N, C-alpha and C positions, 0 to 999 in steps of 0.2 A: 124653851129653857126648861130643863128638867129640875125637879125639886131637890135632887141630890147633887146638883152641880154647884161649882164655885166660880166666882169671877174675881179678877184683880180689881184694885181700886180704880185704875185708869179705865178698864172696861165698864165698870159700874158708873163712873163719872160720865163717860160718853153716852151710856144707855139712859141715864137720868137727866142729862144736860146740865151737870154740875161740875164744879172744879174738883180735882183730886183731893185738895185740902179739905173741902167740905165733906167729901165722902169719908176721909180719914177721921174727921171730927165726929161724924155720924156713927162710925164704928166705935170710937173711944167712948162716946156717950151711951152706947148700947142701943141706938136706934136701928143699926144693922148688925146682924150676927156674923162674926168672922173669926178666923184663926190666923196666927202669924207663922209663916214658914221659917225654916232654919235660917234662911237668908234675910229675914226681917220684913218680908213682903206680906201684906194682908191678903187673904182669900175670903171673899164674902159669899155667904150662903145665898144661892139664887132664890130660895124660898123666902128668905128674909127681905130680899129686894122686892119680890112679888107682893109680899104682905105690906110693905111700906107703900108701894104704888097703889094697891087697892085701898088702903086706909086713908091715903091722902089724895086720891083721885088723880094720881099722876099716870099719864099714859106711858108705859115703858115700851120702848121699841125693842124688838128682839135684837140681840147683838149679832147673831149669825143666822143667815137663812139656813134652813135645814141642809146638812151635808156639804157645806161650803167652807169648812175651816180645817186647820191642821193643828195637831197637838205636838209639842216638842218636849220629849223627856231629855233633860240635859243635866250635866254635872253641876254641882253647886259652885264650882270655880269658873263658870262661864265668864269671859271677859266683860267688864261692866259696860263698855261701849256697845258690844254686840248684844248683850242682854237688853239694854235700853232700846236699841234699834228694833229688835225682835218684838219687844213689848209694845212698841208704837205701831207695829204693823196691824192692819185690820185682819180679822179672821185667824189670828194666831193665839194659841194658848200655851204658855210655858209651864212645865212641870219639873220640879226639882226634888220632890219628896214623895215617898210611896203613898202617903195618905191622900195626896192630890189626885191619884189615879181614880179615886172614888167619884170625882166630879167630872170625869170625861163624858161628853155626850156620845151616846151610842152611834150616832149617825155621822161622826167625824170620819171623813173619807181617807185621812192619812195620819200616820203616827210616825214622826221622826224620832229615832232612839239613838242616843249617844252610846257608842260601844264602851265608853269609859265609866258608865254608870254602874257601880258595883252592886246595887241593891236589886237589879233586875235578875230574872231567872235565866241566866245564860246556861247552856247554849240553846234552849228551846223556846225562849221568849214566852213562856206560858202565861205570866202575869199580864203583859200588855195584850196578848191575843185573847185572853179570857174577857178582858174589859171591852175591847174593840174587835170582835171577831171578823167583821167585814172590812176593816180598814186596811189600806195598803201600808205595809211597814217599810220604812227606809232606815237602815242602820248606817249612821255616819260615824266617821273615825274608825271605819272597819279595817283599815290597814294596820291598826294596832292589835287586832285579834290574831290568834294563831291561824295558820293555814287550815287546820282541821276544823276549827270553829267557823271560819269563813265558809268552808264547804258545807257545813251543817246548816248555817243560816241562809245560804244562797237560795235554798228551796222555799224559804218562808218570807224572805225580805229582799228588797233591792239594797245592795251594798254600795255605799259611797265612801271612798277611801279618805276623803278630807273632812274637815270640820264643817259644822253648820254655817251657813252664811245667809244674809238677807237675799242674795241673788238666787240661791238654791230654793228658798222658801217662796219667793216671788214667782219663780219659774213654775213651781208646782201649782200655786194659786192661780196663775194665768191658765195653766193647763186644765184646771177643773172649772174655770169660768167664774171664780170668786173675785177676780180683779179684772179690770179692763186694761188692755194694753195701752200704754202711753206712747203715741207715735209722734215723732217730730214732724212738723208741717213741711211739706215738700216746697222748696223755693219755686216760685213761678218763673217760667221761662218767657222771656220777651223776644 
């Protein structure tokens, strides 16, 4: 966990073995330092979590093994059900505001970027590439970009014409070994 990174309340709760409500109260009382996104979500400073753990002798488990997570830069109007499903996925970090880019771990192997996010540096993706130079970029909703912009981005990123989905993210996480495949038991033949 890097000192400049931020975690959601649910990630912090899993990390500390607490409920989300308890973590929210810790933020409100000043025990943990955080800011609130435009969407009303809290982002907790990782250094404040580390400080809390050291002060109270709490063993904090790392949320993500090195290099096994994905970051998703999405529009603020992400459908609530999809937003909730993505937040519940292990090894996924959602970003909806430029300030949240400061908290991206440098070893994140993939960055999913919504083509509908207007605050990114289109067409060259300078901002996300400067933060995560080694990450694989995936631009989703790319069908909504002009043909010229798609051609420009295709040398820098994998273009996915549709919207983000849990299946797309799970497939990538399986591909990098962050998740174990769930296989249906084979019926025994008699």
